[in-house]
C-alpha positions in Angstrom: 107.5 91.3 8.4 111.3 90.9 8.3 111.6 94.6 7.2 109.3 95.7 10.0 111.4 93.8 12.5 114.5 95.6 11.2 112.6 98.9 11.8 112.1 97.8 15.4 115.7 96.8 15.8 117.3 99.8 14.2 114.8 102.4 15.2 114.4 101.5 18.9 115.3 99.2 19.1 95.7 92.0 24.3 96.8 91.0 27.5 93.7 89.5 29.0 91.7 90.0 25.8 90.7 87.6 23.1 90.8 88.5 19.4 87.0 88.8 19.6 87.4 91.4 22.4 89.7 93.4 20.1 87.3 93.4 17.2 84.2 94.3 19.2 85.1 97.0 21.7 82.6 97.8 24.5 82.1 101.4 23.2 82.7 103.0 19.9 85.2 105.8 19.7 84.2 109.4 18.9 83.0 110.0 15.4 85.1 113.1 15.3 88.3 111.2 15.7 89.9 109.7 12.6 93.3 108.1 13.3 96.1 106.7 11.2 99.0 104.6 12.6 102.6 104.6 11.4 103.6 101.2 12.9 101.8 97.8 13.1 101.8 97.6 16.9 100.1 101.0 17.1 97.1 99.6 15.2 97.0 96.8 17.8 97.1 99.4 20.6 94.2 101.4 19.0 92.0 98.3 19.0 93.0 97.4 22.5 91.9 100.9 23.6 88.5 100.3 22.1 89.1 102.7 19.3 89.1 100.4 16.3 86.2 102.2 14.6 88.2 105.4 14.5 91.2 103.9 12.7 91.1 104.9 9.0 94.6 104.1 7.8 97.6 102.0 8.8 101.2 101.2 8.0 102.5 98.3 5.9 102.7 95.0 7.7 99.7 95.8 9.9 97.9 92.5 10.2 96.4 92.3 13.7 93.6 92.2 14.5 92.2 90.9 11.2 90.1 94.1 10.7 93.2 96.2 10.0 94.0 94.3 6.8 91.1 96.0 5.1 92.3 99.5 5.9 94.2 101.8 3.5 98.0 101.7 3.8 99.4 105.2 4.3 103.0 104.4 5.2 105.6 101.7 4.4 107.3 102.2 7.8 109.9 104.6 6.4 107.9 107.3 4.6 104.3 108.5 4.3 102.2 108.4 1.2 100.8 111.9 1.2 98.1 111.1 -1.3 96.9 108.1 0.6 97.1 110.0 3.8 95.0 112.9 2.6 92.5 110.6 1.1 91.4 109.1 4.5 91.1 112.6 6.0 92.7 111.9 9.4 92.4 114.2 12.4 95.4 112.7 14.1 98.5 110.6 13.3 99.9 108.2 15.8 103.6 107.7 15.5 105.9 105.3 17.3 108.0 107.3 19.8 110.9 104.9 19.4 110.7 104.4 15.7 113.0 107.0 14.1 110.2 108.5 11.9 111.5 112.0 11.6 110.8 112.4 7.9 107.2 111.3 8.4 106.8 113.8 11.2 108.0 116.6 9.0 105.5 115.7 6.3 102.7 115.5 8.8 103.7 119.0 10.0 103.7 120.3 6.5 100.2 118.9 5.9 99.1 120.4 9.2 97.9 117.1 10.6 98.5 116.7 14.4 101.0 113.9 15.1 101.1 112.2 18.5 104.1 110.1 19.6 103.2 106.9 21.4 106.1 105.6 23.6 107.1 102.0 22.9 110.7 101.5 23.9 110.2 99.5 27.1 107.7 97.0 28.5 106.4 99.5 31.0 105.4 101.9 28.1 102.6 99.6 26.8 99.9 100.1 29.4 100.3 103.9 29.4 100.2 103.8 25.6 96.8 102.1 25.7 95.5 104.7 28.1 96.9 107.5 26.0 95.1 106.3 22.9 91.9 105.9 24.9 92.1 109.5 25.9 92.6 110.6 22.3 89.8 108.5 21.0 87.3 109.1 23.9 87.4 105.5 25.0 89.2 105.9 28.3 87.0 103.4 30.1 87.7 100.6 27.7 91.4 101.5 27.5 91.8 101.5 31.3 90.3 98.0 31.5 92.7 96.8 28.8 95.7 98.5 30.4 94.9 97.0 33.8 94.5 93.5 32.2 97.9 93.9 30.5 99.5 94.8 33.8 97.9 92.0 35.8 98.9 89.4 33.1 102.5 90.3 33.6 102.3 90.1 37.4 101.1 86.5 37.2 103.9 85.1 35.1 106.4 82.4 36.4 109.8 82.3 34.8 113.0 80.4 35.3 113.6 78.6 38.5 117.2 79.9 38.6 119.0 82.8 36.7 119.9 81.9 33.1 122.1 83.9 30.8 120.1 84.5 27.6 121.3 85.6 24.2 118.4 86.9 22.1 119.2 86.4 18.4 117.8 88.5 15.6 118.9 87.5 12.1 122.3 86.1 11.1 124.0 88.3 8.6 124.2 90.7 10.2 123.6 89.2 13.6 121.6 91.4 16.0 120.7 91.2 19.6 119.0 93.4 22.2 120.7 95.7 24.7 119.6 96.5 28.2 117.2 99.3 27.1 115.0 97.2 24.8 111.5 95.9 25.6 112.6 92.3 24.7 115.4 92.7 27.4 112.6 93.6 29.8 110.8 90.4 28.9 113.9 88.4 29.6 114.4 90.0 33.0 110.8 89.6 33.9 111.1 85.8 33.2 114.2 85.3 35.4 116.8 85.6 32.6 119.9 87.6 32.4 120.4 89.3 29.1 123.9 88.4 27.9 124.4 91.9 26.4 122.4 94.0 28.9 125.4 96.3 29.4 125.1 97.6 25.8 123.3 100.9 25.7 122.2 100.6 22.0 118.7 99.1 21.9 119.4 96.6 19.1 123.1 96.4 18.3 124.9 94.2 15.8 127.0 91.6 17.6 130.0 89.5 16.7 129.7 85.7 16.8 132.9 85.7 18.9 131.2 87.9 21.5 128.4 85.4 21.8 130.8 82.5 22.1 132.7 84.5 24.9 129.4 85.1 26.7 128.5 81.4 26.6 124.8 81.8 27.2 122.7 79.1 28.9 119.9 79.8 26.4 119.7 81.2 22.9 116.3 82.6 22.1 115.1 83.5 18.6 111.8 83.6 16.7 110.2 80.3 16.0 111.0 80.7 12.3 114.7 81.2 13.0 115.4 78.2 15.2 116.7 75.9 12.5 119.1 78.6 11.2 120.3 79.3 14.7 120.9 75.6 15.4 122.9 75.4 12.2 124.9 78.5 13.0 125.8 77.6 16.6 126.4 73.9 16.1 129.9 75.0 14.9 130.6 75.8 18.6 129.4 72.6 20.4 131.1 73.7 23.6 128.5 76.5 24.0 126.3 75.7 26.9 123.1 76.5 25.0 124.2 74.1 22.2 125.4 71.3 24.5 122.3 71.5 26.6 120.0 71.8 23.6 118.6 75.1 24.6 118.2 77.0 21.3 114.6 77.9 21.7 112.0 79.7 19.6 109.3 82.2 20.7 106.5 83.7 18.5 107.9 86.6 16.7 104.7 88.7 16.3 104.1 88.4 20.1 107.6 89.3 21.2 109.0 91.7 18.5 106.1 94.1 18.5 105.9 96.6 21.4 102.1 96.4 21.7 99.5 94.8 23.9 100.3 91.2 22.7 103.7 91.6 24.6 101.9 90.1 27.5 101.4 86.9 25.5 105.0 87.2 24.3 106.2 87.5 27.9 104.3 84.3 28.7 106.0 82.5 25.8 109.4 83.7 27.0 108.7 82.7 30.6 107.6 79.3 29.4 110.8 78.8 27.4 113.1 79.9 30.2 111.1 77.9 32.8 111.5 74.7 30.7 115.2 75.4 30.2 115.8 75.7 33.9 114.2 72.3 34.8 
């Protein structure tokens, strides 16, 4: 999972549905469509669009919904396994439009397998991506419902009571954050936060510790598994507002770091964190 997160950071960088809904779509996809996905979040989008039965191969680290874990792995996130790909006889490959997968695109072209790029750089890309996959799979009705549920879930969120400067921490050595053009930055803005490094054009730049100290964020957000490490790192600067106020907070990594339908749940987690920090 850590390697997949780095793919997101370097490369781009179901709302309203239960897990049961994802595994049992209202209508099966067309039998003529056999899809493989080149990023874990794309497998999630396929299921959200009601096309899980058409998914025949996935990338490494694909683990949601549970059904994808039984599917053959055709890519490690960086390159395609041509033998594994041909074995599942796909009719279409779904690639992440923001994932920097040029070598895999070249191989797909050489094998004469259609490759479709699915946008995933920004929060507003997710609902159209669900609709796009529904059109490919012949499940547009299910996909439209899921897309609308995703959009409505975002509309009903309540974030911070007052603007809070937020530093989103990824890793430590090197230390990454998100610039203003990243979908995590969109979550922060949606929840009433101000991304401390929104002026950076790179989606997921490395950042110096000194720059974070100078920004003096009100809140430091990281994944739940990284909270202890973040507290240890930033405790060396007790004058930081986030440190002195005890606002180094964790959010679920799988819900926030993957540009798929569970971003609605990730947004809810970010909003809850910032809302609690502003009380």
